[in-house]
DRENNU-765731 format. One record per atom (N, C-alpha, C, O, CB): x, y, z; residue in one letter. Coordinates in steps of 0.05 Angstrom, whole numbers, plus 32768, in hexadecimal, padded with zeros to 4 digits. Glycine has a CB too. Example, Ala and Ser with C-alpha at 12.3 -4.5 7.8 and 13.67 -1.06 7.14 Angstrom:
REM residues 2
81087F8E809Ca 80F67FA6809Ca 81087FBE809Ca 811D7FBE80A9a 80E27FA780B5a 81017FD3808Es 81117FEB808Fs 81028001809Ds 810C801780A1s 811A7FF48072s 
END
This chain:
REM residues 110
7FAA7F6F8134m 7F937F61812Bm 7F837F718117m 7F807F698100m 7F817F598142m 7F797F898120s 7F6A7F99810Ds 7F677FB68116s 7F6B7FBC812Es 7F4E7F8D8108s 7F607FC68103v 7F5C7FE38108v 7F427FEB80FBv 7F3D7FE580E4v 7F757FF480FDv 7F327FFA810Al 7F18800480FFl 7F1C802280FAl 7F248031810Cl 7F017FFF8113l 7F15802B80E2i 7F15804780DCi 7EFA805080D3i 7EE9804080CBi 7F2A804E80C6i 7EF5806A80D4r 7EDC807580CBr 7EE3808B80B6r 7EF3809D80BBr 7ECC808180E3r 7ED68089809Fv 7EDA809C8089v 7EBF80A58080v 7EAF80958076v 7EEB808F8072v 7EB980BF8082d 7EA080CA8079d 7E8880BA8083d 7E7580B58074d 7E9F80CB805Bd 7E8880B3809Dg 7E7280A580A9g 7E71808780A3g 7E5F807980ACg 7E5880B180A0g 7E84807D8093r 7E858061808Cr 7E9D8054809Br 7EB18062809Fr 7E87805C806Dr 7E9A803B80A2k 7EAF802E80B1k 7EBC801880A0k 7EB0800C808Fk 7EA4802180CBk 7ED6801380A6a 7EE57FFE8099a 7EF97FF380ADa 7F02800180BFa 7EF38009807Fa 7EFF7FD980A9i 7F127FCB80BBi 7F297FC380AAi 7F267FB78094i 7F047FB380C9i 7F427FC880B4y 7F5A7FBF80A6y 7F647FA880B6y 7F6B7FAA80CEy 7F6F7FD680A4y 7F667F9180A9r 7F707F7880B6r 7F7D7F6680A2r 7F747F63808Br 7F587F6A80C4r 7F947F5B80AAs 7FA37F488099s 7FA97F53807Ds 7FA87F44806As 7F937F2E8097s 7FAF7F6D807Cg 7FB77F798063g 7FA17F818050g 7FA67F888039g 7FC87F668055g 7F887F808059k 7F717F888048k 7F5D7F988058k 7F5A7F958070k 7F647F6F803Ck 7F4F7FA98049w 7F397FB88055w 7F1E7FA98050w 7F1A7F9C803Cw 7F377FD48048w 7F0D7FAB8064f 7EF27F9F8063f 7EDE7FB4806Cf 7EE27FC28080f 7EF17F858075f 7EC87FB6805Cs 7EB47FC98063s 7E997FC08057s 7E997FB18043s 7EBB7FE58058s 7E837FC88064s 7E697FC18058s 7E647FD2803Fs 7E527FCC802Fs 7E527FC6806Ds 7E737FE8803Cd 7E717FF98024d 7E877FF08011d 7E9E7FF68015d 7E758018802Cd 7E7F7FE27FFCs 7E937FD67FE9s 7EA37FEC7FDBs 7EBB7FE77FD5s 7E847FC57FD5s 7E9780037FD6e 7EA680187FC9e 7EBD80227FDBe 7ED480267FD2e 7E9380307FC2e 7EB780267FF5l 7ECB802E8008l 7EE08018800Bl 7EF8801F800Bl 7EBE80348024l 7ED88000800De 7EEB7FE9800Fe 7EFE7FE87FF8e 7F177FE67FFCe 7EDC7FCF8012e 7EF47FEA7FE0n 7F057FEA7FC8n 7F1880017FC7n 7F2F7FFE7FC0n 7EF47FE97FAFn 7F0E80197FCDs 7F1F80317FCBs 7F3580307FE1s 7F4C80397FDBs 7F0E804A7FCFs 7F2F80267FF9l 7F438024800El 7F5880108007l 7F708014800Bl 7F36801E8029l 7F507FF97FFCn 7F637FE47FF3n 7F757FEF7FDDn 7F8E7FEA7FDDn 7F557FCB7FEAn 7F6A7FFD7FCAq 7F7980087FB4q 7F8D801D7FBEq 7FA4801D7FB6q 7F6780147F9Fq 7F83802F7FCFl 7F9580447FDAl 7FAC80387FEAl 7FC280417FE8l 7F8480577FECl 7FA680247FFAt 7FBA8017800At 7FCF800A7FF9t 7FE7800D7FFDt 7FAE8002801Dt 7FC67FFB7FE4d 7FD97FEE7FD2d 7FEB80027FC4d 80037FFE7FC1d 7FCA7FDD7FBEd 7FDF80187FBBq 7FEE802D7FADq 8002803A7FBFq 8019803F7FB7q 7FDB80437FA1q 7FFA80407FD8w 800C804C7FEBw 8024803A7FF2w 803A80437FF3w 7FFD80548005w 801E80207FF6i 8033800E7FFDi 8046800A7FE5i 805E80097FE8i 80287FF28006i 803B80097FCDs 804C80067FB5s 805D801E7FB1s 8075801C7FA9s 803A80017F9Cs 805280367FB6a 8061804F7FB1a 807680557FC6a 808C805F7FC0a 804E80667FAFa 8070804E7FDFt 808180567FF5t 808E803F8005t 80A180438014t 807280678008t 808480278001g 808D80108010g 807D800C802Ag 80827FF98039g 80AB80148017g 806B801E802Fg 805A801C8047g 80688027805Fg 807B8035805Dg 80517FFF804Bg 805E801F8076p 806A8029808Fp 8085801D8093p 808C80088087p 8058802280A7p 8096802980A3p 80B1801E80A8p 80AF800180B2p 809D7FFB80C2p 80C0803080BDp 80C27FF180AAi 80C27FD580B1i 80C47FD280D0i 80B97FBF80DBi 80D97FC680A4i 80D27FE480DDe 80D57FE180FAe 80BC7FEB8109e 80BB7FE88122e 80ED7FF28103e 80A87FF580FBe 808F7FFD8108e 80827FE58117e 807F7FCF810Be 807B800880F3e 807C7FE88130k 80727FD18140k 80577FC88138k 80527FB08138k 80727FD9815Ek 80457FDA8130d 802A7FD28128d 80257FDC810Bd 801C7FF38107d 80157FDD813Bd 802C7FCC80F8q 802A7FD380DCq 800D7FDA80D4q 80087FED80C5q 80357FBD80CAq 7FFA7FCA80DEe 7FDE7FCE80D7e 7FD47FEA80E0e 7FC77FF880D1e 7FCC7FB980E3e 7FDB7FF180F8l 7FD3800B8102l 7FE0802280F2l 7FD3803680ECl 7FDB800E8120l 7FF9801F80EBa 8007803380DBa 7FFA803780C0a 7FF6804D80B7a 8025802C80D8a 7FF3802080B3i 7FE680218099i 7FCA802E809Ci 7FC3803F808Ci 7FE48005808Ci 7FBB802580AFa 7FA0802F80B2a 7FA0804D80B9a 7F8F805C80AFa 7F91802080C9a 7FB3805680C9a 7FB5807280D0a 7FBC808380B8a 7FB1809980B4a 7FCA807680E6a 7FCE807980A7e 7FD68087808Fe 7FBE8089807Be 7FB9809E8070e 7FED80798081e 7FB080738078v 7F9980738066v 7F8380858071v 7F7680948062v 7F8E80568062v 7F7E8084808Aa 7F6A80958097a 7F7180B28092a 7F6080C3808Ca 7F67808F80B5a 7F8B80B98096n 7F9480D48092n 7F9080DD8075n 7F8780F48070n 7FB280D68099n 7F9680CB8062r 7F9380D28045r 7F7680D4803Cr 7F7080E28028r 7FA180BE8034r 7F6380C8804At 7F4780C88043t 7F3680DB8054t 7F1E80DC8050t 7F3C80AC8044t 7F4380E88067g 7F3480F98079g 7F2580EA808Fg 7F1380F4809Bg 7F20810A806Ag 7F2D80D18093g 7F2080C080A7g 7F2F80C180C2g 7F4380D080C5g 7F1E80A4809Eg 7F2680B080D5r 7F3280AE80EFr 7F33809280F8r 7F21808280F3r 7F2380C08104r 7F49808B8106v 7F4A80708113v 7F388071812Bv 7F3A8082813Cv 7F688069811Bv 7F25805E812Ck 7F12805D8142k 7F1880478157k 7F13804B816Fk 7EF680598137k 7F238031814El 7F28801B8160l 7F40800B8155l 7F448008813Dl 7F0F80098162l 7F5080018168h 7F697FF3815Fh 7F6F7FDC8172h 7F6F7FDF818Ah 7F818006815Eh 7F747FC58167y 7F7E7FAE8176y 7F997FA8816By 7F9C7FA48152y 7F6A7F958173y 7FAE7FA6817Cp 7FC97FA28172p 7FCB7F898160p 7FBF7F758165p 7FDC7F9F8189p 7FDB7F8C814Bs 7FDE7F768138s 7FF47F638141s 80057F698152s 7FE57F81811Cs 7FF47F4B8135m 80097F37813Am 801F7F3E8126m 801C7F39810Em 7FFE7F198136m 80347F4B8130s 80487F57811Es 80547F43810As 80597F4B80F3s 805E7F63812Es 805A7F2B8111k 80667F1880FEk 80537F1180E8k 805B7F1080D0k 806F7EFE810Dk 803A7F0C80EEk 80267F0680DAk 80217F1D80C7k 80217F1A80AFk 800B7EFD80E7k 801F7F3580D3t 801A7F4D80C3t 80337F5380B1t 802F7F5A8099t 80157F6580D5t 804A7F4F80BCa 80637F5480ACa 80647F418094a 806C7F49807Ea 807C7F5180BDa 805C7F288098a 805C7F148082a 80487F1C806Da 804E7F198055a 80567EF8808Da 80317F268075i 801C7F2E8061i 80257F468051i 80227F478039i 80017F358070i 80327F5A805Fl 803A7F728052l 80537F6F8041l 80597F7F802Fl 803F7F888066l 80637F5A8046f 807B7F558037f 80767F548019f 80847F61800Af 80897F3C8040f 80627F458011s 805B7F427FF5s 80517F5C7FE9s 80567F627FD2s 80477F2C7FF0s 80447F6C7FF9k 803A7F867FEFk 80507F9A7FEAk 804E7FAC7FDAk 80257F928002k 80667F967FF9r 807D7FA97FF7r 808F7FA27FDFr 809F7FB37FD7r 808D7FA88010r 808C7F8B7FD3q 809D7F837FBEq 80997F957FA5q 80837F9E7FA0q 80987F667FB6q 80AE7F9A7F97m 80AD7FAA7F7Fm 809E7F9B7F69m 80A07F837F67m 80C97FB27F75m 808F7FAA7F59t 80827F9E7F42t 80917FA87F2At 80917FC07F23t 80647FA77F41t 809E7F957F1Cl 80AE7F9C7F05l 80A07F937EECl 80957F7D7EEBl 80CA7F907F07l 809F7FA47ED8d 80937F9E7EBEd 80A87F947EABd 80B67FA37E9Ed 80847FB77EB2d 80AA7F797EA9f 80BE7F6E7E98f 80B67F6E7E7Bf 80C67F677E69f 80C47F517EA1f 809D7F757E75g 80937F767E5Ag 80977F927E4Eg 80917F967E36g 80767F6F7E59g 80A17FA57E5Da 80A57FC07E53a 80BC7FC17E3Fa 80CF7FB17E42a 80AB7FD47E6Aa 80BA7FD27E2Bp 80D07FD47E18p 80EA7FDC7E25p 80EA7FEC7E38p 80C97FE87E01p 81007FD27E1Br 811A7FD87E27r 81237FF47E20r 811F7FFD7E09r 812F7FC47E1Er 812F80017E33r 8139801C7E2Er 815680197E24r 816580097E2Er 8138802E7E47r 815D80297E11r 817880297E07r 8189803B7E18r 818180507E22r 817980337DE9r 81A280327E1Cg 81B580417E2Cg 81BF805A7E1Dg 81BA805C7E05g 81CD80307E34g 81CE806B7E2Ar 81D980837E1Er 81EB807D7E06r 81EA808A7DF1r 81E780947E33r 81FD80697E0Aa 821080637DF6a 8202805A7DDCa 820980627DC6a 8224804D7DFFa 81ED80497DDFa 81DE803F7DC8a 81D080567DBAa 81CE80577DA2a 81CA80297DD0a 81C480687DCAr 81B6807F7DBEr 81CA80917DAFr 81C4809A7D99r 81A780907DD3r 81E180967DBBa 81F580A77DAFa 81FF809B7D95a 820380A97D81a 820D80AD7DC2a 820480817D95q 820D80737D7Eq 81F880737D68q 81FE80777D50q 821580567D84q 81DF806F7D70g 81C980707D5Cg 81C6808C7D50g 81C0808E7D38g 81AE80687D69g 81C980A17D60a 81C780BC7D56a 81DE80C37D44a 81DA80D27D30a 81C580D07D6Ea 81F680B97D4Aa 820E80BF7D3Aa 820C80B17D1Fa 821580BB7D0Ba 822780B77D48a 81FF80997D1Eg 81FD808A7D06g 81E780957CF3g 81E6808E7CDCg 81F8806D7D0Cg 81D580A57CFEa 81BE80AF7CEEa 81C580C67CDDa 81B480D07CCFa 81A880B77D01a 
END
């Protein structure tokens, strides 16, 4: 269901894939950190029984915070929410890279 953490005297709740806090700066930074961590690493292992707790514990560790309260999550609902966050983001507008053969041929022709 949700996890409550405390960071520098401020509290935030992680629920349904998002952080909520009365401190909007903390809320935004935790959501950004979580998204970056999941994008970079894939997040907690898929077989992890409580994905929300694993994410909150990692974020608390990275921010110097502590998990204060935890209610077990509904694993199927949480897994569905996190599935989209785990998807790769591909930039199809990026310029194409030339392969080795094309570079070698271009260099030989120059």
